[in-house]
Every structure is written in C-alpha cells, then in structure tokens.
DRENDO-1510 file (C-alpha; in Angstrom, 1 decimal, always signed):
<recs>
REC; n; res; u; v; w
REC; 1; UNK; +0.1; +0.0; +0.1 .
REC; 2; UNK; +2.8; +2.6; +0.6 .
REC; 3; UNK; +4.6; +1.7; -2.7 .
REC; 4; UNK; +1.1; +2.5; -4.3 .
REC; 5; UNK; +0.6; +5.8; -2.5 .
REC; 6; UNK; +3.9; +6.9; -3.6 .
REC; 7; UNK; +3.4; +5.8; -7.1 .
REC; 8; UNK; +0.0; +8.0; -7.1 .
REC; 9; UNK; +2.0; +10.8; -5.3 .
REC; 10; UNK; +4.3; +11.0; -8.2 .
REC; 11; UNK; +1.7; +11.2; -10.5 .
REC; 12; UNK; -0.2; +14.1; -9.1 .
REC; 13; UNK; +2.6; +15.6; -9.0 .
REC; 14; UNK; +4.1; +15.2; -12.4 .
REC; 15; UNK; +0.2; +16.0; -13.2 .
REC; 16; UNK; +0.3; +19.4; -11.4 .
REC; 17; UNK; +3.9; +19.9; -11.4 .
REC; 18; UNK; +6.0; +18.8; -14.4 .
REC; 19; UNK; +7.1; +21.7; -16.9 .
REC; 20; UNK; +5.2; +22.0; -20.0 .
REC; 21; UNK; +5.9; +24.1; -23.2 .
REC; 22; UNK; +3.2; +26.0; -23.3 .
REC; 23; UNK; +1.3; +29.1; -21.2 .
REC; 24; UNK; -2.2; +28.7; -22.2 .
REC; 25; UNK; -4.7; +31.8; -22.0 .
REC; 26; UNK; -8.5; +31.8; -21.6 .
REC; 27; UNK; -10.8; +32.7; -23.9 .
REC; 28; UNK; -14.6; +31.5; -24.5 .
REC; 29; UNK; -15.2; +29.0; -27.1 .
REC; 30; UNK; -18.2; +29.6; -28.8 .
REC; 31; UNK; -21.3; +26.9; -29.0 .
REC; 32; UNK; -20.5; +24.8; -31.8 .
REC; 33; UNK; -23.3; +25.0; -34.1 .
REC; 34; UNK; -25.3; +21.9; -34.4 .
REC; 35; UNK; -25.0; +19.5; -37.5 .
REC; 36; UNK; -28.5; +20.4; -38.7 .
REC; 37; UNK; -29.8; +22.2; -41.6 .
REC; 38; UNK; -27.2; +23.9; -43.6 .
REC; 39; UNK; -25.0; +21.5; -41.8 .
REC; 40; UNK; -27.0; +18.3; -41.8 .
REC; 41; UNK; -24.7; +15.3; -42.0 .
REC; 42; UNK; -24.4; +13.6; -45.7 .
REC; 43; UNK; -22.8; +11.5; -47.5 .
REC; 44; UNK; -21.5; +13.6; -50.4 .
REC; 45; UNK; -18.0; +12.6; -50.4 .
REC; 46; UNK; -19.0; +9.1; -50.0 .
REC; 47; UNK; -17.8; +9.0; -53.9 .
REC; 48; UNK; -14.6; +10.9; -53.6 .
REC; 49; UNK; -12.2; +8.8; -55.0 .
REC; 50; UNK; -8.5; +8.2; -54.5 .
REC; 51; UNK; -5.5; +8.9; -56.4 .
REC; 52; UNK; -1.9; +8.5; -56.4 .
REC; 53; UNK; -2.3; +5.7; -53.5 .
REC; 54; UNK; +1.3; +4.8; -51.9 .
REC; 55; UNK; +3.2; +7.4; -53.1 .
REC; 56; UNK; +3.7; +9.1; -50.3 .
REC; 57; UNK; +2.3; +9.9; -46.7 .
REC; 58; UNK; +0.4; +13.3; -46.2 .
REC; 59; UNK; -0.1; +15.6; -49.3 .
REC; 60; UNK; -1.4; +18.5; -47.2 .
REC; 61; UNK; -2.1; +20.3; -50.1 .
REC; 62; UNK; -3.1; +20.3; -54.0 .
REC; 63; UNK; -2.2; +22.0; -57.2 .
REC; 64; UNK; -2.9; +21.5; -60.4 .
REC; 65; UNK; -1.6; +23.0; -63.6 .
REC; 66; UNK; -3.1; +23.6; -66.7 .
REC; 67; UNK; -2.8; +19.9; -68.5 .
REC; 68; UNK; -4.5; +18.4; -65.4 .
REC; 69; UNK; -1.1; +17.3; -63.6 .
REC; 70; UNK; -1.5; +17.0; -60.1 .
REC; 71; UNK; +1.5; +18.5; -57.4 .
REC; 72; UNK; +1.9; +17.1; -54.3 .
REC; 73; UNK; +4.2; +17.6; -51.2 .
REC; 74; UNK; +4.9; +14.7; -48.5 .
REC; 75; UNK; +5.5; +14.6; -45.3 .
REC; 76; UNK; +9.2; +13.4; -45.9 .
REC; 77; UNK; +9.9; +16.8; -47.9 .
REC; 78; UNK; +9.3; +15.1; -51.3 .
REC; 79; UNK; +7.5; +17.7; -54.2 .
REC; 80; UNK; +5.8; +14.7; -56.6 .
REC; 81; UNK; +4.4; +15.0; -60.0 .
REC; 82; UNK; +1.6; +12.8; -60.6 .
REC; 83; UNK; -0.3; +12.6; -64.2 .
REC; 84; UNK; -3.9; +13.5; -64.1 .
REC; 85; UNK; -4.8; +9.6; -63.4 .
REC; 86; UNK; -2.6; +9.8; -60.6 .
REC; 87; UNK; +0.1; +7.6; -61.6 .
REC; 88; UNK; +3.6; +8.2; -63.0 .
REC; 89; UNK; +5.1; +9.7; -60.1 .
REC; 90; UNK; +8.1; +12.0; -60.7 .
REC; 91; UNK; +9.9; +13.5; -58.6 .
REC; 92; UNK; +11.0; +17.4; -58.6 .
REC; 93; UNK; +12.7; +18.1; -55.3 .
REC; 94; UNK; +13.0; +17.5; -51.9 .
REC; 95; UNK; +12.9; +20.6; -49.7 .
REC; 96; UNK; +14.6; +18.7; -46.3 .
REC; 97; UNK; +11.4; +20.1; -44.3 .
REC; 98; UNK; +7.6; +19.8; -44.6 .
REC; 99; UNK; +5.9; +21.0; -47.5 .
REC; 100; UNK; +2.4; +22.1; -46.8 .
REC; 101; UNK; +0.5; +25.0; -49.1 .
REC; 102; UNK; +1.0; +24.8; -52.7 .
REC; 103; UNK; +0.4; +27.2; -55.9 .
REC; 104; UNK; +1.6; +27.7; -58.7 .
REC; 105; UNK; +2.6; +32.1; -59.7 .
REC; 106; UNK; +1.9; +33.6; -63.4 .
REC; 107; UNK; +5.4; +31.9; -64.4 .
REC; 108; UNK; +4.2; +28.3; -63.8 .
REC; 109; UNK; +6.6; +27.8; -60.8 .
REC; 110; UNK; +5.8; +25.9; -57.7 .
REC; 111; UNK; +5.5; +28.5; -54.6 .
REC; 112; UNK; +5.7; +26.3; -51.3 .
REC; 113; UNK; +5.0; +27.3; -47.6 .
REC; 114; UNK; +7.2; +24.9; -46.3 .
REC; 115; UNK; +6.5; +24.5; -42.4 .
REC; 116; UNK; +10.5; +24.1; -41.7 .
REC; 117; UNK; +11.9; +25.8; -44.3 .
REC; 118; UNK; +10.2; +28.8; -45.0 .
REC; 119; UNK; +8.5; +30.7; -48.7 .
REC; 120; UNK; +10.5; +28.7; -51.2 .
REC; 121; UNK; +9.8; +28.3; -55.1 .
REC; 122; UNK; +10.2; +25.9; -57.3 .
REC; 123; UNK; +10.8; +25.8; -61.2 .
REC; 124; UNK; +9.7; +23.0; -63.1 .
REC; 125; UNK; +13.4; +22.6; -64.1 .
REC; 126; UNK; +13.4; +21.4; -60.1 .
REC; 127; UNK; +15.7; +24.7; -59.2 .
REC; 128; UNK; +14.5; +25.2; -55.7 .
REC; 129; UNK; +14.4; +28.4; -53.9 .
REC; 130; UNK; +14.1; +30.3; -50.7 .
REC; 131; UNK; +12.2; +33.3; -50.8 .
REC; 132; UNK; +11.7; +34.3; -46.9 .
REC; 133; UNK; +12.3; +32.9; -43.9 .
REC; 134; UNK; +10.9; +35.9; -41.6 .
REC; 135; UNK; +9.0; +39.2; -41.5 .
REC; 136; UNK; +9.8; +42.0; -39.7 .
REC; 137; UNK; +12.5; +40.2; -37.4 .
REC; 138; UNK; +10.4; +37.1; -36.3 .
REC; 139; UNK; +11.7; +34.0; -38.1 .
REC; 140; UNK; +9.0; +31.9; -39.5 .
REC; 141; UNK; +8.0; +28.8; -37.1 .
REC; 142; UNK; +5.4; +27.4; -39.2 .
REC; 143; UNK; +4.9; +28.6; -42.4 .
REC; 144; UNK; +1.6; +27.1; -43.5 .
REC; 145; UNK; -0.7; +28.3; -46.8 .
REC; 146; UNK; -0.1; +30.1; -50.0 .
REC; 147; UNK; -1.8; +31.6; -52.5 .
REC; 148; UNK; -0.4; +33.7; -55.4 .
REC; 149; UNK; -2.8; +36.8; -56.6 .
REC; 150; UNK; -3.1; +36.9; -60.4 .
REC; 151; UNK; -1.3; +40.1; -60.3 .
REC; 152; UNK; +1.7; +38.8; -58.7 .
REC; 153; UNK; +1.8; +39.6; -54.7 .
REC; 154; UNK; +2.1; +36.4; -53.1 .
REC; 155; UNK; -0.1; +35.4; -49.5 .
REC; 156; UNK; +0.9; +33.6; -47.0 .
REC; 157; UNK; +0.8; +32.3; -43.3 .
REC; 158; UNK; +2.8; +31.2; -40.3 .
REC; 159; UNK; +0.6; +29.1; -38.5 .
REC; 160; UNK; +2.4; +29.9; -35.2 .
REC; 161; UNK; +5.7; +31.6; -34.2 .
REC; 162; UNK; +6.3; +30.0; -31.4 .
REC; 163; UNK; +5.2; +25.9; -32.5 .
REC; 164; UNK; +6.8; +24.5; -35.1 .
REC; 165; UNK; +5.2; +21.6; -37.5 .
REC; 166; UNK; +6.5; +18.6; -36.1 .
REC; 167; UNK; +3.4; +17.6; -33.8 .
REC; 168; UNK; +2.9; +21.3; -32.5 .
REC; 169; UNK; -0.1; +22.6; -33.7 .
REC; 170; UNK; -1.6; +21.0; -30.8 .
REC; 171; UNK; +0.4; +23.0; -28.8 .
REC; 172; UNK; -0.1; +25.9; -30.4 .
REC; 173; UNK; -3.8; +25.2; -30.4 .
REC; 174; UNK; -3.9; +24.3; -26.7 .
REC; 175; UNK; -2.1; +27.6; -25.7 .
REC; 176; UNK; -4.5; +29.4; -27.7 .
REC; 177; UNK; -1.6; +32.4; -27.4 .
REC; 178; UNK; -2.5; +34.1; -30.9 .
REC; 179; UNK; +1.2; +33.5; -32.6 .
REC; 180; UNK; +0.1; +33.6; -36.3 .
REC; 181; UNK; +0.3; +36.0; -38.6 .
REC; 182; UNK; -1.2; +36.5; -42.4 .
REC; 183; UNK; +2.0; +37.6; -44.7 .
REC; 184; UNK; +2.3; +39.2; -48.4 .
REC; 185; UNK; +5.6; +38.6; -50.3 .
REC; 186; UNK; +6.4; +41.2; -53.1 .
REC; 187; UNK; +8.5; +39.2; -55.8 .
REC; 188; UNK; +9.3; +42.5; -57.5 .
REC; 189; UNK; +11.3; +43.8; -54.1 .
REC; 190; UNK; +11.8; +40.2; -52.5 .
REC; 191; UNK; +10.3; +41.8; -49.7 .
REC; 192; UNK; +7.9; +40.7; -46.6 .
REC; 193; UNK; +4.6; +42.5; -45.1 .
REC; 194; UNK; +2.8; +41.3; -42.2 .
REC; 195; UNK; -0.7; +42.0; -42.8 .
REC; 196; UNK; -2.4; +40.7; -39.8 .
REC; 197; UNK; -0.8; +39.2; -36.5 .
REC; 198; UNK; -2.3; +37.8; -33.6 .
REC; 199; UNK; -3.7; +35.1; -35.3 .
REC; 200; UNK; -4.8; +32.0; -33.8 .
REC; 201; UNK; -3.2; +29.3; -35.4 .
REC; 202; UNK; -3.1; +31.2; -39.2 .
REC; 203; UNK; -3.9; +28.4; -41.4 .
REC; 204; UNK; -5.4; +28.2; -45.1 .
REC; 205; UNK; -5.5; +31.6; -47.8 .
REC; 206; UNK; -6.9; +32.4; -50.4 .
REC; 207; UNK; -6.9; +35.8; -52.5 .
REC; 208; UNK; -11.1; +36.3; -53.2 .
REC; 209; UNK; -12.5; +35.8; -56.6 .
REC; 210; UNK; -13.0; +39.6; -57.5 .
REC; 211; UNK; -9.2; +40.1; -55.9 .
REC; 212; UNK; -10.5; +42.4; -53.7 .
REC; 213; UNK; -9.4; +40.7; -50.3 .
REC; 214; UNK; -7.8; +38.0; -49.3 .
REC; 215; UNK; -9.2; +35.7; -46.7 .
REC; 216; UNK; -7.6; +33.4; -44.0 .
REC; 217; UNK; -8.4; +30.9; -41.5 .
REC; 218; UNK; -8.0; +31.2; -38.1 .
REC; 219; UNK; -7.6; +27.4; -36.7 .
REC; 220; UNK; -8.0; +28.5; -33.0 .
REC; 221; UNK; -10.8; +29.9; -33.3 .
REC; 222; UNK; -13.1; +28.1; -35.7 .
REC; 223; UNK; -13.4; +31.1; -38.0 .
REC; 224; UNK; -12.2; +32.8; -41.6 .
REC; 225; UNK; -11.4; +36.4; -41.6 .
REC; 226; UNK; -11.8; +38.7; -44.8 .
REC; 227; UNK; -8.7; +41.1; -44.8 .
REC; 228; UNK; -9.3; +43.8; -47.9 .
REC; 229; UNK; -6.8; +44.8; -50.3 .
REC; 230; UNK; -9.2; +47.3; -52.1 .
REC; 231; UNK; -11.8; +50.0; -51.7 .
REC; 232; UNK; -12.8; +52.4; -48.6 .
REC; 233; UNK; -11.8; +49.3; -45.9 .
REC; 234; UNK; -8.4; +48.3; -47.7 .
REC; 235; UNK; -6.0; +47.7; -44.4 .
REC; 236; UNK; -8.6; +46.3; -42.3 .
REC; 237; UNK; -9.8; +43.0; -41.5 .
REC; 238; UNK; -13.4; +41.8; -40.5 .
REC; 239; UNK; -15.1; +38.3; -40.0 .
REC; 240; UNK; -15.9; +36.6; -43.2 .
REC; 241; UNK; -17.6; +33.2; -41.5 .
REC; 242; UNK; -17.9; +32.7; -37.7 .
REC; 243; UNK; -17.8; +29.6; -35.2 .
REC; 244; UNK; -17.6; +26.8; -37.9 .
REC; 245; UNK; -19.2; +23.4; -36.6 .
REC; 246; UNK; -15.9; +21.9; -37.4 .
REC; 247; UNK; -12.0; +22.7; -36.9 .
REC; 248; UNK; -11.2; +24.8; -39.9 .
REC; 249; UNK; -7.8; +24.3; -42.0 .
REC; 250; UNK; -7.3; +24.9; -45.6 .
REC; 251; UNK; -9.3; +27.5; -48.0 .
REC; 252; UNK; -9.1; +28.0; -51.7 .
REC; 253; UNK; -11.1; +30.0; -54.1 .
REC; 254; UNK; -11.9; +29.2; -57.9 .
REC; 255; UNK; -12.0; +32.4; -58.7 .
REC; 256; UNK; -16.0; +32.5; -59.9 .
REC; 257; UNK; -18.1; +32.2; -57.1 .
REC; 258; UNK; -16.9; +29.6; -54.5 .
REC; 259; UNK; -14.3; +29.6; -51.9 .
REC; 260; UNK; -13.6; +25.8; -50.5 .
REC; 261; UNK; -13.3; +25.6; -46.8 .
REC; 262; UNK; -11.7; +22.4; -45.6 .
REC; 263; UNK; -12.8; +21.2; -41.7 .
REC; 264; UNK; -10.1; +19.1; -40.4 .
REC; 265; UNK; -12.8; +17.3; -38.2 .
REC; 266; UNK; -15.7; +18.0; -36.2 .
REC; 267; UNK; -15.7; +20.6; -33.0 .
REC; 268; UNK; -14.9; +18.7; -29.8 .
REC; 269; UNK; -16.5; +19.4; -26.9 .
REC; 270; UNK; -14.5; +18.3; -24.7 .
REC; 271; UNK; -11.6; +21.2; -26.3 .
REC; 272; UNK; -14.1; +23.8; -26.0 .
REC; 273; UNK; -14.7; +22.9; -22.9 .
REC; 274; UNK; -11.5; +23.8; -21.6 .
REC; 275; UNK; -10.8; +27.2; -23.1 .
REC; 276; UNK; -11.7; +28.9; -20.1 .
REC; 277; UNK; -9.3; +27.0; -17.8 .
REC; 278; UNK; -5.8; +27.1; -18.9 .
REC; 279; UNK; -4.9; +25.1; -15.4 .
REC; 280; UNK; -6.7; +22.1; -17.0 .
REC; 281; UNK; -5.6; +22.4; -20.3 .
REC; 282; UNK; -1.9; +22.2; -18.9 .
REC; 283; UNK; -3.1; +19.1; -17.2 .
REC; 284; UNK; -4.2; +17.9; -20.7 .
REC; 285; UNK; -0.8; +18.4; -22.5 .
REC; 286; UNK; +0.5; +16.2; -19.9 .
REC; 287; UNK; -1.7; +13.4; -20.2 .
REC; 288; UNK; -1.0; +10.2; -22.3 .
REC; 289; UNK; -2.1; +11.7; -26.2 .
REC; 290; UNK; -4.9; +9.0; -26.0 .
REC; 291; UNK; -6.4; +10.5; -23.1 .
REC; 292; UNK; -6.4; +14.0; -24.9 .
REC; 293; UNK; -9.3; +14.8; -26.8 .
REC; 294; UNK; -9.5; +13.4; -30.0 .
REC; 295; UNK; -10.6; +14.1; -33.4 .
REC; 296; UNK; -13.5; +12.5; -34.9 .
REC; 297; UNK; -12.8; +10.6; -38.4 .
REC; 298; UNK; -14.9; +12.6; -40.3 .
REC; 299; UNK; -14.4; +14.2; -43.8 .
REC; 300; UNK; -16.0; +17.7; -44.4 .
REC; 301; UNK; -15.8; +20.6; -47.0 .
REC; 302; UNK; -17.7; +23.4; -47.4 .
REC; 303; UNK; -18.4; +25.7; -50.0 .
REC; 304; UNK; -18.7; +29.4; -49.1 .
REC; 305; UNK; -20.2; +32.4; -51.3 .
REC; 306; UNK; -18.4; +35.2; -51.9 .
REC; 307; UNK; -20.7; +36.2; -49.3 .
REC; 308; UNK; -19.4; +34.1; -47.1 .
REC; 309; UNK; -22.5; +32.5; -47.0 .
REC; 310; UNK; -22.9; +28.1; -46.7 .
REC; 311; UNK; -23.7; +27.0; -50.3 .
REC; 312; UNK; -22.4; +23.6; -50.0 .
REC; 313; UNK; -22.0; +20.9; -47.5 .
REC; 314; UNK; -20.4; +18.2; -48.4 .
REC; 315; UNK; -19.3; +15.2; -45.5 .
REC; 316; UNK; -18.8; +11.5; -45.3 .
REC; 317; UNK; -19.0; +10.7; -41.5 .
REC; 318; UNK; -18.0; +6.9; -42.3 .
REC; 319; UNK; -15.1; +4.4; -41.0 .
REC; 320; UNK; -13.9; +4.1; -44.8 .
REC; 321; UNK; -14.3; +8.5; -45.1 .
REC; 322; UNK; -10.8; +10.0; -46.7 .
REC; 323; UNK; -10.1; +12.2; -43.7 .
REC; 324; UNK; -8.9; +14.1; -42.3 .
REC; 325; UNK; -9.4; +16.7; -45.1 .
REC; 326; UNK; -6.9; +19.7; -45.1 .
REC; 327; UNK; -7.2; +21.1; -48.3 .
REC; 328; UNK; -9.8; +21.7; -51.3 .
REC; 329; UNK; -9.1; +22.6; -54.6 .
REC; 330; UNK; -11.3; +22.9; -57.6 .
REC; 331; UNK; -9.8; +22.5; -60.7 .
REC; 332; UNK; -11.4; +21.2; -64.2 .
REC; 333; UNK; -14.9; +20.0; -62.5 .
REC; 334; UNK; -12.8; +17.9; -59.9 .
REC; 335; UNK; -12.3; +19.1; -56.5 .
REC; 336; UNK; -9.1; +17.9; -55.3 .
REC; 337; UNK; -8.9; +16.9; -51.6 .
REC; 338; UNK; -5.3; +16.7; -49.5 .
REC; 339; UNK; -4.9; +15.2; -46.2 .
REC; 340; UNK; -2.1; +15.2; -43.2 .
REC; 341; UNK; -2.6; +11.9; -42.7 .
REC; 342; UNK; -3.6; +9.9; -45.7 .
REC; 343; UNK; -1.7; +7.7; -48.3 .
REC; 344; UNK; -3.5; +9.2; -51.8 .
REC; 345; UNK; -5.1; +12.6; -52.8 .
REC; 346; UNK; -9.0; +12.4; -52.8 .
REC; 347; UNK; -11.1; +13.4; -56.1 .
REC; 348; UNK; -14.8; +14.3; -55.8 .
REC; 349; UNK; -16.4; +15.0; -59.7 .
REC; 350; UNK; -18.4; +18.2; -59.1 .
REC; 351; UNK; -22.0; +18.3; -61.0 .
REC; 352; UNK; -21.5; +20.5; -64.0 .
REC; 353; UNK; -23.1; +24.1; -63.7 .
</recs>
C-alpha cells in the first residue's frame, strides 16, 4: 500500500507540476453549431476516389497545372508530380522540410509554404529557391499555406511563430496565444509585409474571386477572416464566417463564385470546455495522447459564397471516409482533396453548373 501511495503521489505531482512548453490563455469558445440544417450530415464525399495511392503520406495540399497534372508535397519533404490519373509519379525536389501549402505563380513555378523551411519557389527544371524565412525580424515558425494573386503578390501564413510543424499544432491550439500571421511577399522587391498578426493558428489563405480581399483561416478560433486589399476598407479585417461546426484548415477560391473550406474534423466538446481553464489545459497536455481530446474521423468540406454564406455542405462520416481533409482545390470540374494523414489524394467529381 505504501508503494502504491508513493506511486500515486508521484503521478499527481507530475500532472500538477511537470513543466510544459505552453502558457495557456483563457478564452471563451463559442458553442458549436449543431450538425443540422445547412450543416446536416450527408454522404456527399463518399464517392470521392483516391489517386496516387502509396506514393507518399500526407499530401496536405494539392496544386493542379493547366494540363491536369497533380502536384503534391509529402511528409518526407518530397515534391512530386502525378499525371491526371494519379500515376507516373515524378520527383521534382525534396525541400528537406515539411511542404504544406502549394500554388503556381504566373510563370508556372510552384510556390511552397514549407512548415520548416519557409516560403520557397520551385521551377519545373528542379531549381529550388528560398524566398523568405522571416518577417519584421521574427522568423517563421510554421509556414503553412500560400496563394498567389493574379497580379503577382504572394499571400501566405505563418501558423505559429512559437510552435513548429513537427506535431506542434496541438501545442499552439492548447495555448491559444495568438502566434499566427498573415503576410504578403512582393516578388518585385523581394520583401515581406505583415498584414495581420496575433492570429489563432493562421492556416489556409485565399485571394477572393474579385481580387479585392484575401481570406485567412483561424483554426484556433473556428473562423475565417477577410482582409481587404482594395476599396474603402483596404488594410482592415472583418469576420467572413464565424463559429464553424468543425476545425477549419485550408481554403481556396475557384476564381468565380465559390471558396472551398476544408474542415479537419468536427468540433470537440471536451476541447471547447477547456477553453476558459488554462490550468486544466496544462493538465491535458501532460496526459498521454490517447487520453487527450481526439479528432473524429469525419470528412467535411464547405463551399462558401463571396459573401461568406454556406452554399455547399459535403460530408462523409463513415469509417472509410477520406479524412482528415486539410485542403480542397477546384480544377477542371473536380474537387481535389489533400490530407495530412492519408497516403493518397482525394478527388470528387463536381456536378456541372
């Protein structure tokens, strides 16, 4: 009994006193909207197929060229081109880091948000360049997503200047310290401008179809902001869509009428309940991961209008679902789905307008 008491005392001391890398900030998570009405469960994503199976793991984002070739970045650092059927994989480069967001610039080069290496650019001849690794004297900690505007500037996010991409998204979300930034890289001057800071895990980024604003996902706040580039509100930000039913990840716009928002999973009631309790979030961090709040296996993508209204609700809650979905990119009548964990690219055939 004495040994058991000593053991229990040691466990209690560890739970209460063991140093942790997070300093949680109290916040009030909004009550998650019910999965009903515009968010009602469905099986619209059940028909998604898988391309490039077994080529690599974790194609977090997808970029499609005019020929229909598919470009992905894997967790081992490889940038690979697949043909439109998902076959004939060709290695273009290895960043030596963790490629996440991908987009083409006007000259057909692939711009890469690499979680470890910063903002990169890859020519189709295999030349890999580093464009930026810091802004305003603060190094990027978790370069996350990128979107190249038609007129040249590159918009990208640093999810967290404090926590890096190697299993540290959890730490930033548990801390809720506002370490994320939205930035613009000007290829003409090779300079980076911070547009917004203090963001809660700045994730997906997309220039709106009219080019007047850029959208940025706050994963840790369950919302999407609109930062105005033009017009009377230029230089200011406002809410685009708030209190999402899931944990938002990547976002992209099709250039016409829809912005596709990937939801990593549905909201977790236990995680939300801890929002106002910093001390309990420290305790949760110390628990074995199996005892921490776990994401549900639920494929979820929303289509949003230019006004931020939900116009498409695509889901698949089945055990065989292609999930988690971390990005959704429309091209040539298809919706390409990226995933941080799957060993394939998902593809959904879209209905003709």
